[in-house]
C-alpha positions in Angstrom: -9.4 -8.7 -14.7 -11.4 -8.8 -17.9 -11.8 -11.4 -20.6 -11.1 -10.6 -24.2 -11.6 -12.6 -27.4 -8.7 -13.2 -29.8 -11.0 -13.7 -32.8 -10.1 -17.3 -33.2 -12.5 -18.5 -30.5 -10.0 -18.3 -27.7 -10.2 -15.9 -24.8 -7.5 -14.3 -22.8 -7.5 -12.7 -19.4 -6.1 -9.1 -19.3 -5.8 -6.7 -16.5 -6.5 -3.0 -16.3 -2.8 -2.2 -16.9 -2.5 -4.1 -20.1 -5.7 -2.9 -21.6 -5.2 0.8 -20.6 -3.0 2.8 -23.0 -2.4 5.5 -20.4 0.1 3.3 -18.6 3.4 3.5 -20.4 6.7 2.0 -19.3 7.8 5.3 -17.8 4.9 5.0 -15.4 7.0 2.5 -13.5 10.4 4.2 -13.7 11.9 4.8 -10.3 8.9 3.3 -8.5 11.0 1.2 -6.1 13.2 4.1 -5.0 10.2 6.3 -4.6 8.4 3.6 -2.7 11.3 3.3 -0.2 11.3 7.0 0.3 7.5 7.1 0.7 7.9 4.4 3.3 10.3 6.5 5.3 8.1 9.6 5.1 5.0 7.6 6.1 6.7 6.0 9.1 8.0 9.4 10.3 4.4 10.6 10.1 3.2 7.5 12.1 5.9 8.2 14.7 4.5 11.7 15.2 0.9 10.4 15.3 1.9 7.9 18.0 2.5 10.8 20.6 -1.1 12.1 20.7 -2.4 8.5 20.6 -0.3 7.6 23.6 -1.7 10.6 25.5 -5.3 9.6 24.7 -4.4 6.0 25.6 -3.0 7.2 28.9 -6.2 9.0 29.8 -8.2 5.9 28.6 -6.0 3.7 30.8 -6.7 5.8 33.9 -10.4 5.7 33.2 -10.4 1.9 32.8 -8.4 1.5 36.0 -5.3 0.4 34.1 -6.8 -1.9 31.4 -5.9 0.5 28.6 -2.2 0.1 29.4 -2.3 -3.3 27.8 -2.8 -1.5 24.4 0.6 0.2 24.5 2.5 -2.8 23.0 0.2 -2.9 20.0 -0.3 0.9 19.7 2.1 1.1 16.7 0.1 -1.5 14.8 -3.2 0.3 15.6 -1.9 3.7 14.5 0.0 2.4 11.4 -2.8 0.1 10.4 -5.4 2.9 10.6 -3.1 5.3 8.9 -2.5 3.0 5.9 -6.1 1.8 5.7 -7.6 5.3 5.7 -5.1 6.9 3.3 -4.8 4.1 0.8 -8.6 3.7 0.8 -9.1 7.4 0.2 -9.9 9.1 -3.1 -6.2 9.6 -3.8 -5.4 5.9 -3.4 -2.1 6.9 -1.7 -0.6 7.7 1.6 0.8 11.1 2.2 4.3 9.7 1.7 3.2 8.2 -1.6 1.7 11.5 -2.7 4.9 13.4 -2.0 6.8 10.8 -4.0 4.2 10.9 -6.9 2.9 7.4 -6.4 -0.5 5.9 -6.3 -1.7 2.3 -5.8 -3.8 0.5 -8.4 -5.5 -2.9 -8.6 -5.1 -5.3 -11.5 -8.9 -5.4 -12.0 -9.2 -1.6 -12.2 -11.3 -1.3 -9.1 -10.5 1.1 -6.2 -8.4 0.2 -3.2 -10.9 -0.1 -0.3 -10.4 -0.1 3.4 -10.2 -3.9 3.6 -7.7 -4.3 0.8 -5.6 -1.6 2.4 -5.6 -3.4 5.8 -4.7 -6.7 4.2 -2.0 -5.0 2.1 -0.2 -3.6 5.2 -0.6 -6.8 7.2 0.8 -8.8 4.3 3.7 -6.3 4.0 4.5 -6.7 7.7 4.3 -10.5 7.7 6.3 -11.0 4.5 8.8 -8.3 5.6 9.4 -10.0 8.9 10.1 -13.3 7.1 12.2 -12.1 4.1 13.9 -8.9 5.2 15.7 -7.4 3.1 14.8 -9.7 0.2 11.3 -8.3 0.0 12.6 -5.3 -1.9 14.9 -7.4 -4.1 11.8 -9.1 -5.6 10.8 -5.8 -7.1 14.0 -5.6 -9.2 13.0 -8.7 -11.1 9.2 -8.5 -11.5 7.0 -6.8 -14.1 5.9 -3.4 -13.0 8.3 -3.5 -10.0 5.8 -5.4 -7.9 6.6 -6.8 -4.5 5.4 -10.1 -3.1 2.4 -8.7 -1.3 1.4 -6.7 -4.3 1.3 -9.8 -6.5 -0.7 -11.7 -3.8 -3.3 -9.0 -3.6 -3.3 -7.9 -7.2 -2.0 -4.4 -6.7 0.8 -2.3 -8.1 2.3 1.1 -7.7 2.4 3.6 -10.5 3.6 7.1 -10.9 0.6 9.4 -10.4 1.8 11.9 -12.9 2.0 9.2 -15.6 -1.7 8.4 -15.0 -2.7 11.9 -15.8 -4.0 12.6 -12.3 
């Protein structure tokens, strides 16, 4: 967020989206549909990544005399959490599924998505999704920039990468 003066002595808070002319209305066209498809692609990739993780976890479990077996119930959350944190926090600011669907994540204040914000973003998604399913996606139909609840809480939004000029 940044502060701007209106000339009459008052100040107003603007975000990077409002003050950046490169974001036009078409930058948000089809974002919800693309986001759902990116979700499906990402979770298919996570399912594939779980197999080698389980093999490594099995060897680790043998080496620790069975203690590693306690990690199997949370293995999905470990793999998915690392997957989203490492990909959203990368230079592309998008998961592979988002890249395929021409999406990128941005912050209201214009700063980069870092590892911590990416972890909190996926945790907020899981928590809110478990409480409001399927209403989580319906919120995006009625909000500015097609934002979901966890996007609004964290000050993030999805935008078409091609509309940004990337």
